[in-house]
C-alpha positions as CSV (number, residue, x, y, z in Angstrom):
1,M,-64.1,10.6,29.9
2,Q,-67.5,11.4,28.3
3,S,-65.9,14.2,26.3
4,L,-63.0,11.9,25.3
5,V,-65.4,9.2,24.2
6,A,-67.6,11.7,22.3
7,F,-64.5,13.1,20.7
8,L,-63.4,9.7,19.5
9,R,-66.8,8.9,18.2
10,G,-66.8,12.2,16.4
11,L,-63.6,11.2,14.6
12,G,-65.0,8.1,13.1
13,A,-63.6,4.6,12.6
14,A,-61.5,5.4,9.5
15,R,-59.9,8.5,11.0
16,L,-59.2,6.7,14.3
17,A,-57.5,3.7,12.5
18,A,-55.4,6.1,10.5
19,M,-54.3,7.9,13.6
20,V,-53.4,4.6,15.3
21,A,-51.4,3.5,12.2
22,V,-49.5,6.8,11.9
23,T,-48.8,6.8,15.6
24,A,-47.4,3.2,15.5
25,A,-45.3,4.1,12.4
26,L,-43.9,7.2,14.2
27,I,-43.0,5.2,17.3
28,G,-41.2,2.6,15.2
29,F,-39.4,5.2,13.2
30,F,-38.2,7.2,16.1
31,A,-37.3,4.0,18.0
32,F,-35.1,3.0,15.0
33,V,-33.5,6.4,14.9
34,I,-32.7,6.4,18.6
35,M,-31.3,2.9,18.4
36,R,-29.2,3.7,15.4
37,V,-27.8,6.8,16.9
38,T,-27.1,5.2,20.3
39,T,-25.5,2.1,18.7
40,P,-21.7,2.3,19.0
41,Q,-19.6,2.6,15.9
42,M,-18.2,-0.8,14.8
43,T,-14.7,-1.4,13.6
44,T,-12.7,-4.5,12.6
45,L,-11.3,-6.6,15.4
46,F,-9.7,-9.4,13.2
47,T,-9.8,-10.4,9.6
48,E,-9.1,-13.6,7.7
49,L,-9.8,-15.8,10.6
50,S,-10.2,-19.5,10.5
51,T,-13.3,-21.3,11.7
52,E,-11.6,-22.4,14.9
53,D,-10.3,-18.9,15.7
54,S,-13.6,-17.3,14.9
55,S,-15.6,-19.6,17.1
56,A,-13.2,-19.2,20.0
57,I,-13.3,-15.4,19.7
58,I,-17.1,-15.3,19.5
59,K,-17.3,-17.4,22.6
60,E,-15.1,-15.0,24.5
61,L,-17.1,-12.0,23.3
62,E,-20.3,-13.5,24.4
63,R,-18.8,-14.3,27.8
64,Q,-17.9,-10.7,28.2
65,A,-21.3,-9.5,26.9
66,I,-19.7,-7.4,24.1
67,P,-21.8,-6.7,21.0
68,F,-20.2,-7.9,17.7
69,E,-21.0,-8.4,14.1
70,L,-19.8,-11.1,11.6
71,R,-18.6,-10.3,8.1
72,S,-17.3,-12.4,5.2
73,D,-18.9,-15.6,6.4
74,G,-17.3,-15.3,9.8
75,A,-13.8,-14.5,8.6
76,A,-14.0,-10.9,10.0
77,I,-15.4,-9.8,13.3
78,M,-16.6,-6.2,14.1
79,V,-16.7,-4.8,17.6
80,P,-17.3,-1.3,19.1
81,K,-14.5,1.1,18.2
82,D,-13.9,2.2,21.7
83,K,-13.2,-1.4,22.9
84,V,-11.1,-2.8,20.0
85,T,-7.7,-2.0,21.6
86,R,-8.6,-3.6,24.9
87,L,-10.1,-6.6,23.3
88,R,-7.0,-7.2,21.1
89,M,-4.8,-7.2,24.2
90,K,-7.2,-9.3,26.2
91,L,-7.4,-11.9,23.4
92,A,-3.7,-11.9,22.8
93,E,-3.2,-12.7,26.5
94,G,-5.4,-15.8,25.9
95,G,-3.4,-16.8,22.8
96,M,-6.1,-15.9,20.3
97,P,-6.2,-15.9,17.4
98,K,-4.0,-19.0,17.0
99,G,-3.9,-18.8,13.2
100,G,-5.6,-22.1,12.5
101,G,-2.6,-24.2,13.5
102,V,-1.2,-25.8,16.6
103,G,2.0,-24.3,18.0
104,Y,4.1,-25.0,21.1
105,E,1.1,-24.4,23.3
106,I,0.3,-28.1,22.6
107,F,2.6,-28.9,25.5
108,D,0.9,-26.6,28.0
109,K,-2.0,-28.9,28.7
110,S,-0.3,-32.3,27.9
111,D,0.2,-35.0,30.5
112,A,4.0,-35.7,30.4
113,L,3.8,-38.6,32.8
114,G,1.5,-40.8,30.7
115,T,2.8,-39.8,27.3
116,T,5.1,-42.0,25.3
117,S,8.2,-40.8,23.4
118,F,6.4,-41.5,20.1
119,V,3.6,-39.1,21.0
120,Q,6.0,-36.5,22.3
121,N,7.9,-36.6,18.9
122,I,4.6,-36.3,17.0
123,N,3.6,-33.3,19.1
124,H,7.0,-31.7,18.6
125,L,6.6,-32.1,14.9
126,R,3.1,-30.6,14.9
127,A,4.2,-27.7,17.0
128,L,7.2,-27.0,14.8
129,E,5.0,-27.1,11.7
130,G,2.4,-24.8,13.3
131,E,5.0,-22.3,14.4
132,L,6.6,-22.2,10.9
133,A,3.2,-21.7,9.3
134,R,2.4,-18.7,11.6
135,T,5.8,-17.2,10.8
136,I,5.2,-17.5,7.0
137,R,1.8,-16.0,7.3
138,A,3.4,-12.9,8.8
139,I,5.0,-12.2,5.3
140,D,3.2,-9.8,3.1
141,R,0.8,-11.2,0.4
142,V,0.6,-14.6,2.2
143,Q,-2.9,-15.3,3.4
144,A,-2.5,-18.9,4.6
145,A,0.3,-21.4,4.8
146,R,0.6,-25.2,5.5
147,V,4.0,-26.7,6.3
148,H,5.0,-30.4,6.2
149,L,8.3,-31.5,7.6
150,V,10.0,-34.8,7.1
151,L,12.6,-35.4,9.8
152,P,14.1,-38.9,9.3
153,E,15.9,-40.7,12.2
154,K,19.4,-42.0,11.7
155,P,19.3,-45.8,11.2
156,L,21.4,-47.9,13.4
157,F,24.8,-49.1,12.2
158,S,24.7,-46.5,9.4
159,R,27.3,-43.9,8.6
160,E,25.1,-41.8,6.4
161,T,22.3,-39.6,7.9
162,P,19.2,-39.0,5.8
163,E,18.7,-35.3,5.1
164,P,15.4,-33.7,6.2
165,S,13.0,-32.1,3.7
166,A,10.1,-29.7,3.8
167,S,7.1,-28.9,1.6
168,I,5.0,-25.7,1.9
169,V,1.6,-24.9,0.4
170,L,0.7,-21.2,0.3
171,R,-2.4,-19.1,-0.5
172,V,-1.2,-15.7,-1.6
173,R,-2.7,-12.4,-2.7
174,G,-1.3,-11.7,-6.1
175,T,2.2,-13.0,-6.9
176,L,5.2,-13.6,-4.7
177,E,8.4,-12.0,-5.7
178,P,11.6,-14.1,-6.1
179,Q,13.2,-12.7,-3.0
180,Q,10.2,-13.5,-0.9
181,I,10.3,-17.1,-2.1
182,R,14.0,-17.4,-1.2
183,A,13.2,-15.8,2.2
184,I,10.6,-18.4,3.0
185,R,13.0,-21.2,2.1
186,H,15.8,-19.8,4.2
187,V,13.5,-19.2,7.2
188,V,12.3,-22.8,7.2
189,A,15.8,-24.1,6.6
190,S,17.2,-22.1,9.5
191,A,14.5,-23.2,11.9
192,V,15.0,-27.0,11.3
193,N,18.2,-28.7,12.3
194,G,20.1,-30.1,9.3
195,L,17.6,-28.8,6.7
196,K,19.1,-27.1,3.6
197,P,17.2,-24.4,1.6
198,Q,17.6,-26.6,-1.5
199,R,15.5,-29.3,0.2
200,V,12.4,-27.0,0.6
201,S,9.7,-27.1,-2.0
202,I,7.0,-24.4,-2.3
203,V,3.7,-24.7,-4.1
204,D,0.8,-22.1,-4.3
205,E,-2.9,-22.8,-4.0
206,A,-3.2,-23.2,-7.8
207,G,-0.7,-26.0,-7.9
208,Q,2.1,-23.9,-9.4
209,L,5.6,-24.9,-8.3
210,L,7.3,-21.8,-6.9
211,A,10.6,-23.5,-5.7
212,D,11.8,-27.0,-6.6
213,G,15.3,-26.9,-5.1
214,A,17.3,-26.8,-8.4
215,Q,20.6,-25.1,-7.6
216,S,21.0,-23.7,-11.1
217,D,17.6,-22.1,-11.0
218,A,18.5,-20.6,-7.6
219,D,21.8,-19.1,-8.9
220,A,20.1,-17.7,-12.0
221,A,17.4,-16.1,-9.8
222,V,19.9,-14.6,-7.5
223,G,21.9,-13.1,-10.5
224,D,18.8,-11.6,-12.1
225,E,17.6,-10.3,-8.7
226,R,21.0,-8.7,-8.1
227,R,21.0,-7.1,-11.5
228,A,17.4,-5.8,-11.2
229,A,18.1,-4.4,-7.7
230,F,21.3,-2.6,-9.0
231,E,19.5,-1.1,-12.0
232,K,16.6,0.0,-9.8
233,R,18.8,1.7,-7.3
234,M,20.9,3.5,-10.0
235,R,17.8,4.5,-11.9
236,K,16.3,6.0,-8.8
237,Q,19.4,8.0,-8.0
238,V,19.6,9.4,-11.6
239,E,15.8,10.3,-11.6
240,D,16.1,12.0,-8.2
241,I,19.0,14.2,-9.3
242,V,17.6,15.0,-12.7
243,S,14.1,15.7,-11.4
244,S,15.5,18.2,-9.0
245,V,16.7,20.2,-12.0
246,V,14.0,19.8,-14.6
247,G,11.0,19.2,-12.2
248,A,9.1,16.3,-10.9
249,G,7.8,14.0,-13.6
250,R,9.6,15.9,-16.4
251,A,12.4,13.3,-16.9
252,R,12.5,9.7,-18.0
253,V,15.5,7.5,-17.2
254,Q,16.3,4.0,-18.6
255,L,19.4,2.2,-17.2
256,S,20.9,-1.0,-18.4
257,A,23.8,-2.8,-16.6
258,D,25.9,-5.7,-18.1
259,F,27.0,-8.1,-15.3
260,D,29.6,-10.8,-15.5
261,Y,28.6,-13.8,-13.3
262,N,31.9,-15.8,-13.9
263,K,34.0,-16.5,-10.8
264,I,37.7,-16.0,-11.5
265,T,40.7,-17.1,-9.3
266,Q,44.2,-15.7,-10.1
267,T,47.5,-16.5,-8.4
268,S,50.7,-14.5,-9.3
269,D,54.3,-14.6,-7.9
270,K,56.5,-11.5,-8.0
271,F,60.4,-11.5,-7.5
272,D,62.2,-8.3,-6.6
273,P,65.9,-8.4,-7.5
274,E,66.6,-5.3,-5.5
275,G,65.2,-6.7,-2.3
276,R,67.8,-9.5,-1.8
277,V,68.9,-10.6,1.7
278,L,72.2,-12.5,2.6
279,R,71.3,-15.9,3.9
280,S,74.7,-17.6,4.5
281,T,78.5,-17.1,3.9
282,Q,81.2,-19.9,3.5
283,T,85.0,-19.1,3.3
284,R,87.8,-21.6,2.6
285,E,91.6,-21.0,2.5
286,E,94.4,-23.5,1.4
287,S,98.3,-23.1,1.4
288,S,101.2,-25.6,0.4
289,L,105.0,-25.5,0.6
290,T,107.3,-27.8,-1.5
291,A,111.2,-28.2,-0.9
292,D,113.8,-29.8,-3.4
293,N,116.4,-32.1,-1.5
294,S,117.8,-33.6,-4.7
295,G,116.4,-36.8,-3.8
296,Q,118.7,-37.3,-0.7
297,V,117.3,-38.4,2.5
298,T,119.8,-38.0,5.4
299,V,119.6,-37.7,9.2
300,N,120.9,-34.2,9.1
301,N,118.2,-33.1,6.7
302,E,115.5,-34.4,8.9
303,L,116.8,-33.0,12.2
304,P,115.1,-29.8,13.4
305,G,117.2,-26.7,13.6
306,N,119.5,-27.9,10.9
307,Q,122.0,-25.1,10.3
308,N,123.4,-26.4,7.2
309,Q,124.2,-23.6,4.8
310,D,123.4,-25.8,1.9
311,N,119.7,-25.7,2.8
312,A,119.5,-21.9,2.3
313,A,120.5,-22.3,-1.2
314,R,118.2,-25.1,-1.9
315,A,115.2,-24.2,-4.1
316,R,111.6,-24.0,-2.6
317,D,108.0,-24.0,-4.2
318,Q,105.0,-22.4,-2.2
319,S,101.2,-22.1,-3.2
320,K,98.1,-20.5,-1.4
321,K,94.3,-20.8,-2.3
322,S,91.3,-18.8,-0.9
323,E,87.6,-19.5,-1.7
324,E,84.4,-17.6,-0.4
325,T,80.7,-18.6,-1.1
326,N,77.7,-16.2,-0.3
327,N,74.0,-17.4,-0.5
328,Y,71.3,-14.6,-1.0
329,E,67.5,-14.8,-0.7
330,I,65.5,-12.8,-3.3
331,S,62.2,-11.3,-2.0
332,R,59.1,-13.1,-3.5
333,T,55.4,-11.9,-3.4
334,T,52.6,-14.5,-4.0
335,K,49.2,-12.9,-4.7
336,T,45.9,-14.8,-5.0
337,E,42.9,-12.9,-6.3
338,V,39.3,-14.3,-6.3
339,T,36.9,-12.3,-8.3
340,E,33.3,-13.1,-7.2
341,A,30.5,-13.4,-9.7
342,G,28.4,-10.3,-10.4
343,R,30.9,-7.7,-11.7
344,V,29.7,-4.7,-13.7
345,N,31.1,-4.8,-17.1
346,R,29.3,-1.8,-18.6
347,I,26.5,0.7,-17.8
348,S,24.3,2.4,-20.3
349,V,22.0,5.3,-19.3
350,A,19.5,7.1,-21.5
351,V,17.9,10.3,-20.0
352,L,15.0,12.0,-21.7
353,V,14.2,15.5,-20.3
354,D,11.4,17.8,-21.1
355,G,11.9,21.5,-22.0
356,A,11.1,24.6,-20.0
357,Y,7.6,26.1,-19.9
358,S,6.9,29.8,-19.3
359,K,3.8,32.0,-19.6
360,N,3.6,34.7,-22.3
361,E,1.8,38.0,-22.1
362,K,-1.6,36.3,-22.8
363,G,-1.0,33.8,-19.9
364,E,-0.5,30.8,-22.2
365,M,2.2,28.2,-21.6
366,V,5.1,28.5,-24.1
367,Y,7.6,25.6,-24.6
368,Q,11.3,26.3,-24.8
369,D,14.1,23.9,-25.6
370,R,16.9,23.5,-23.1
371,T,20.3,24.9,-24.0
372,K,23.3,22.7,-24.8
373,E,25.0,23.9,-21.6
374,Q,22.1,22.7,-19.5
375,L,22.2,19.3,-21.1
376,D,25.9,19.0,-20.6
377,R,25.5,19.8,-16.9
378,I,22.8,17.2,-16.6
379,A,25.0,14.7,-18.3
380,A,27.9,15.5,-16.0
381,L,25.6,14.9,-13.0
382,V,24.4,11.6,-14.4
383,R,28.0,10.5,-14.9
384,S,28.9,11.3,-11.4
385,A,25.8,9.5,-10.0
386,I,26.5,6.2,-11.8
387,G,30.3,6.2,-11.3
388,F,31.1,6.6,-15.0
389,D,34.1,4.7,-16.2
390,Q,35.2,5.3,-19.8
391,K,37.6,2.4,-19.8
392,R,34.9,-0.2,-19.3
393,G,32.7,1.4,-22.1
394,D,30.0,3.2,-20.1
395,Q,27.6,5.4,-22.1
396,V,25.4,8.3,-21.1
397,E,23.0,10.0,-23.4
398,V,20.9,13.0,-22.4
399,V,18.3,14.2,-25.0
400,N,15.8,17.0,-24.8
401,L,12.4,16.4,-26.4
402,R,9.0,17.8,-25.8
403,F,6.7,15.5,-23.8
404,A,3.2,14.7,-25.2
405,E,1.4,16.1,-22.1
406,P,2.4,19.5,-20.7
407,P,2.8,19.9,-17.0
408,T,-0.3,20.6,-15.0
409,A,0.4,22.4,-11.7
410,Q,-1.9,21.1,-9.1
411,P,-1.1,22.4,-5.7
412,I,-1.4,20.0,-2.8
413,T,-4.1,21.2,-0.5
414,E,-3.8,20.1,3.1
415,P,-6.9,20.1,5.4
416,T,-7.1,23.4,7.3
417,G,-9.5,24.9,9.8
418,L,-11.8,22.6,11.8
419,L,-11.3,19.6,9.5
420,G,-7.6,19.9,9.8
421,M,-7.7,20.1,13.6
422,L,-10.1,17.2,14.1
423,Q,-8.5,15.0,11.4
424,F,-11.7,13.1,10.6
425,T,-11.3,9.7,9.2
426,K,-13.4,8.1,6.5
427,D,-15.4,6.2,9.1
428,D,-16.1,9.3,11.2
429,V,-17.3,11.2,8.1
430,M,-19.6,8.4,7.1
431,Y,-21.0,8.2,10.7
432,V,-21.7,12.0,10.7
433,I,-23.4,11.8,7.3
434,E,-25.5,8.9,8.6
435,L,-26.6,10.9,11.6
436,G,-27.4,13.9,9.4
437,V,-29.6,11.8,7.2
438,M,-31.4,10.4,10.2
439,M,-32.0,13.9,11.5
440,M,-33.3,15.1,8.2
441,L,-35.7,12.1,8.0
442,G,-36.9,12.9,11.5
443,L,-37.6,16.5,10.6
444,V,-39.4,15.5,7.5
445,V,-41.7,13.1,9.4
446,L,-42.2,15.7,12.1
447,F,-43.3,18.5,9.7
448,M,-45.0,16.5,7.0
449,V,-46.9,13.9,9.2
450,V,-47.0,14.9,12.8
451,R,-47.7,18.6,12.3
452,P,-50.7,18.2,9.9
453,L,-52.1,15.4,12.1
454,V,-51.9,17.6,15.2
455,K,-53.3,20.6,13.4
456,R,-56.3,18.5,12.1
457,I,-57.0,17.2,15.6
458,V,-56.9,20.7,17.1
459,A,-59.2,22.0,14.3
460,A,-61.7,19.3,15.2
461,D,-61.8,20.5,18.8
462,V,-62.2,24.2,17.8
463,I,-65.1,23.6,15.4
464,P,-67.7,22.7,18.2
465,A,-66.5,25.5,20.3
466,L,-67.0,28.0,17.5
467,A,-70.4,26.5,16.8
468,G,-71.5,26.8,20.5
469,A,-70.4,30.4,20.5
470,G,-72.0,31.2,17.2
471,L,-75.6,30.1,18.0
472,P,-76.3,32.8,20.6
473,A,-74.7,35.4,18.4
474,L,-77.0,34.3,15.6
475,A,-80.0,34.4,17.9
476,E,-79.2,37.8,19.2
477,A,-78.6,39.1,15.7
478,H,-81.9,37.7,14.6
479,A,-83.8,39.2,17.6
480,E,-82.3,42.6,17.0
481,S,-83.2,42.5,13.3
482,A,-86.7,41.4,14.1
483,G,-87.2,44.3,16.6
484,T,-85.9,46.9,14.3
485,P,-87.2,46.3,10.8
486,G,-85.3,47.8,7.9
487,Q,-82.0,47.7,9.9
488,A,-79.2,45.7,8.4
489,L,-77.9,42.5,10.1
490,I,-74.5,43.8,10.8
491,P,-73.1,43.0,14.2
492,S,-70.2,44.8,15.6
493,G,-67.0,43.8,17.4
494,N,-66.6,40.2,18.5
495,G,-69.9,39.1,16.9
496,A,-68.7,40.0,13.4
497,A,-65.5,37.9,13.8
498,Q,-67.5,35.0,15.1
499,L,-69.9,35.1,12.2
500,I,-67.0,35.3,9.7
501,D,-65.4,32.2,11.4
502,V,-68.7,30.3,11.2
503,A,-69.2,31.2,7.6
504,Q,-65.8,29.6,6.7
505,I,-66.7,26.2,8.0
506,Q,-68.7,25.3,4.8
507,G,-72.0,24.5,6.5
508,Q,-70.5,21.7,8.6
509,V,-70.6,23.8,11.8
510,H,-74.4,24.4,11.5
511,A,-75.2,20.7,11.1
512,Q,-72.9,19.7,13.9
513,A,-74.2,22.5,16.2
514,V,-77.8,21.6,15.6
515,H,-77.0,17.9,16.1
516,R,-75.3,18.7,19.4
517,V,-78.2,21.0,20.6
518,G,-80.6,18.2,19.8
519,E,-78.5,15.7,21.8
520,L,-78.4,18.1,24.8
521,A,-82.2,18.6,24.6
522,E,-82.8,14.9,24.6
523,R,-80.6,14.3,27.6
524,N,-81.8,17.3,29.6
525,P,-85.5,17.9,28.7
526,N,-86.4,19.8,31.8
527,E,-83.5,22.3,31.5
528,T,-84.4,22.8,27.9
529,V,-88.0,23.6,28.6
530,S,-87.0,26.0,31.3
531,I,-84.6,27.8,29.0
532,V,-87.3,28.1,26.3
533,R,-89.8,29.4,28.8
534,Q,-87.2,32.0,30.0
535,W,-86.7,33.1,26.4
536,L,-90.5,33.5,25.9
537,S,-91.0,35.4,29.1
538,E,-88.3,38.0,28.3
539,P,-89.9,41.4,27.3
540,V,-89.2,42.6,23.8
541,E,-87.4,45.9,23.6
542,N,-88.7,48.5,21.3
């Protein structure tokens, strides 16, 4: 302890304070590095949370003693990466997050015995609005949704039933497409009994009316959407087949389709004279016989079997008539054709293709125009792809022109080796980089701060030792030089190395050694006197 106290006193107050400050800084730095390295990697648990959902999730995480971080003013929660999957399933089991609205879970904890029918109807309306809002939020680009339903009751003694209506307020990212707006209207209309899509109004957070229920606007939107979808599909087909010939990105296709949105109903009757069928037949025959009796009426004439020879010579008049009527049914065909709106009247396609590129002897890219035969083959492929019909006036134009930018071949490189096998993500790479930086800082502090400090402390311990070993050597060398005048003060062996070390201490060793010898003489006067007497009593060698 005395040596330690003496060592600390020898350092001085300034050096001791510097050592304490450096030690505290090193402890704090390495503690930060250890805590940062041992801290688990955080990942996103949920984003775009409402205040109610965020508070409920935080309460559950604190109950389970799971570390977490809040981002975006509590809208996003970060948890350790190795626990995110289990936490999502656990929270989903508890019905979180609820999405900021009340759904059918409102009936789970309600008291059905003491609840009136009015309260039950209000709860049912709230639950239906909340469930619809959750469904709408599942659509892409929709951040939040608020649904208001109006479900009127049928008045008593009334034949007419009021129609329900709905209004929806959305907060979106970007702009909703027309088909997404129509999808929202149909989803809400299908979920509510008696609600028509035309009775659903949609407004965004900026107050812009997205759907007002006008039938004409809906029909026009459907027609434009159908034409745009048809042109997009046909354009993609043509681009795919042309790009496979001229190369990816070396063809430009523009397609325009003319649609007829008129609805036509045609009814036609067709009679086939060859296809007749006998329906009914009617036959009638008549015969008459007239005799000339010269106007005499006698009994003999009227008796049957009259054998009077005069009757044979009497003149007779006889007539016969036959009539036949046939009724036929002629085959008749009635045809009714209904042509729906959206017929394609005409298709026009313009295809621009780039030429061919090849390398010359110098390795430079040389442009070459495509031959007419190649262009004709490409045009034939385009006609087949669009279903070309010359009668309706379809047009296909294929032109070869040089593009402004030549093709640049950039091969796609896939990760190989260790990176390809491990498949590091961006978060993993950043985590490894962070650990590397921490390690480099630790090494810099170790070699630039700790090593010089330790070296300086060790040097302070070596200096007194060298001083104590150097004094006897100096005394011995002085005695030898005094006994042999004219001989040089050149010690040999270990003494020469000690003298060289003492000479390199710049005079500080001598002062410190003399001071230490004085302190030893003051604390031990008797031993000092005996040592001096022993030195004096020693004989001097010649």
